[in-house]
N, C-alpha and C positions, 0 to 999 in steps of 0.2 A: 401693815400690810398683811393680809391673808393669802397664803399660797396653799393651793390643793394640787397635789402631785399625785395623779392615777389614784385618786382617793376614793375607797370603797368600803362599804360596811354591810355586814350580813349579820341578823339576828340569830341564825342558826347555821350549822353546816350545811344542811340538806336543802335550807329553803333558799328561794331566790334571793339575790342581794337587794337590800333596800336602796343603795346607791352602788354605782359601778364606774370606774374609769374617770373619775371627774378631775380634769386638769384646768386649773384657772388662777389667775392673779386678780384679787380683789383689792384696790388701791383705797386711801383714805377718801371719804366722801359718804354719800347717802345712796345706797343701791337697792333697787328693787328685786326681790327674790319671788319668781313666779313659776308656777306649774299646776297641773291639774291635782285633783285629790289623789293622794298615794304616790305622787310623783318623787317623793323623797326630800320635800323641804323640810319638814321637822327633823328628819334625820341628819342632813346638812347643818342645821342649826345647832344641833347637839354636839356634832363633832366640833365646830368652829368654838362653842362655849366651851370645849373640855369635858362635858359630861359623858360622852362616849368615845372611845378609842378607834381610829380607823383599823378594819380588819385587813385592809390592803392600802399600800401608798401611804403618804402622808398629809396631815393637815397642820400648817404651820402658821403662827402669828410673829412677824418680826423674824423668822428665822427658827423658832423654837417650836416643838410641839405644842398645840393648844392644849391637849390634855397633859397635865402635870400635877405633881404632889408638892411642888414648890410654891408656897403661899404668894409669893411676889408675882408667880406666873398665873396662877388661878384668877386673880383679881385684875388681870388684864381685860376681861369680857364678862358681860352679863346679859344673860338672855331672860327676857320677860315673855313668858309663855301665856297663850290665851287661857283665859279662866284660871290663871295661878293663885294659889292661896298663900296670903303672906300671913305668918304667925305675929301676933302681936294685938293688943286691944286696939290700938290706932295705929294710923301711918306713921306718927311721930314715933309712938313707941318701937315700931319696927325698924324706923331709921336709927334710933339711938342704938339699937343691938347691931344691926347688920352693917351700917355704914363705916364702922371703925374699920373693916377689913378693907376700906376702899379709898386710899389717901387722896384721890381726886375729887371726893364727894365734897360738893359746896351747899352748906345748909342755907346759905341766902339765896341760892337759886332753887333749892327744894321749897323754900316758903313762897317764892316769887311765882313759881309754877303752880302750886296750891292755890294761891289767891287768883291766877289767871283763871282757874276752872271753878271757882267760887267755893272752894273749901279752906277750911282751915288747918286740917290734919289732926284734929281732935275728935272727930266724929268716929263713933264706934265702928269699927269694920263690919261687923256682924250686921249692923243696921243700914249699912249702904246699900244702895240700888246696884245693880250690876255694872251701870255706866258710871256712877260716881266712884266705885271700887276701882275701876279701869283708870280713871283720872286721877285717884290718888297714886296708884301704882305707876303710871307714866310720869307723875311729877317726881317720884323718888328715882325711877330709872334715868330720867334725863338728866338728873342732878349728880350721878355718880362720875362722871367725869373718866369713864373706862375708855381704853383704847378701841374697844370693840363693844359695840351696843347691838343687841340682836332684839328685834320686836316682832313677834307673832301675831298677825292679825290686830294691830294696834288701834284701828278705828271701829272694832266690832263694839257694839254697845253704846257707842258715842252719837249723840245727835249731831245735827248739821253745824250748829255752833261750836261745839266741842271739837269737831273736826277741823274747823277753821282755826282754834285756838291750837290745837295739836300741830298743825302745820307751822304756826308762828312759832311754838315752842322749839319745835325742831331746828328751825333756822336759827333762832337765837341761842340755844344751849350748847351748840356743837362748835368745835373749832377744826382746823385744817389738819388735825393730826387724828382725828377719830374717823373710824370706819363704823357705819352704821347699815346694817341689813335689814329692810322691811319685807317681811313675808307677808302676802296679802293676795286676796282673789279680786279685791276692788281695788284694781290699778289705778284708776283716775282720781281718787280721792287725795293722793299725795304726790301726784304724777309731776308736778312743776318743781319738786325738790330732788328728783332722782338724778343724780350724776352718772348712772350706770345701771346695769342689769345684769343679773343672772337668771337664765331661764332653763328649767330642767323638765324633763318628760320621761316618764317610765324608768326612772332610776338613774337616767344618763343625763349629761348635760347637753343641752341644745346650743347654747352660746353664753359667753361673758364678756361684756365689753363695757367701755365707759360711752357716755352721750357723745362725746366727741369723736370717738373713733366710730362710731355708728353713723353720726350725720356726715361723716366723710364719704362713707360709703353708701348711704340711702338718703333719698330725699322724700319728705312727707308732705303731701300736697291737698289742697282743698280746692274743688272746682264744680262748674256746672256740668261740664261734659268729661268723660274718660280722657285720660292721657294715652296716646299711642305707646308710651314707653312704659307702662303700669306694669309693675309685676304682680302686685295685688291691690285690690280696691273693693269698696264696699259703698254702697248707696244709702244716706241718711237724710231723711226730710229734703229732697231735692239736690243734696249735695254729693259729690262723689269724693270721697276720702281714698286718696291711693298712696302708694309706695313705689317709686322709681328708682333707678341708679343715679347717684349723685352726680353732678356735672362740675367739673373744676371750674366752669366759667360762672357759676352760680355762688351765691351766699349760702353756708349751710343752713338748713331747717331745723327746727327743733324736733326733737324725737317725739312721735305720738305713740306712747308707751302702750296704749291699749291696742292701737291698731298693730304696731307690730307684735303683740302677744297673739292677736287674732291671726295674723298672717303666719306666724310660726306653728299654729295649730291648725292649718288649713291645707288644702292639697298642693298649694304654692309654697309650702315650707322649703323645700329643696331648692327652689329657685332663689329664695330670699337668702338662705345661707350659702348657696353658691356664689352670690353677688358680693357677699361680705367676705368670703375667702377670696374670690378672684381681686377684688379691690385691694385687698390686704397684701396679697402676693406683688 
């Protein structure tokens, strides 16, 4: 479990903070991390990965600081950044060197992931296309078995078929103990996998919640005509996509993550947040 306690980070004493006052609990599961460019997503990933230390507050994994000099704690998390370079002639060479620091690494899963993407792992990294390099890196990252796995724009450079394979591998490679955070601008590509979301804007937290908690407070509807109870709505190809307060008399609906993200970046944001907080209390 990841705990953020009034967490903040500044790159300089005089500059505006890159992240400020973030308080949230992120339980095991697959979580969306969303926000506009410059919102603070990369900074948050670096704090959780232990690459950076908070300049304010705390960032904890299972009760201990994410940033640590203890090898047994450093290996709890792994961050796969966008356009990250892996040293090594091939991905197998890199895995031979790097995986020894991660006791949860599965060679069997690694090879299986590569095969699913149509790779052997013996391809020279320098000769791989950007998309195939991403597939090789994802194959390795998903086999590490870390408590926390952080993926920054994992679908970038992947074709449609490869995105479907990634969706399947994410579902098959992870267990109930692991926490995965997917930072992405393309919310819909992995939306059926998300167990929760963390959404930030302008260096501050908008909200963090599980899908179960959100669907207990908000209902996501599709219809031909607007619902009078709608807090937010969009019209798409003759359909009305809307968000209303959830009713205790109805079954919870699945969260439409893209619609929720749009609503939280619209003039109706305060109404959405007010509904979440009112029902929570």
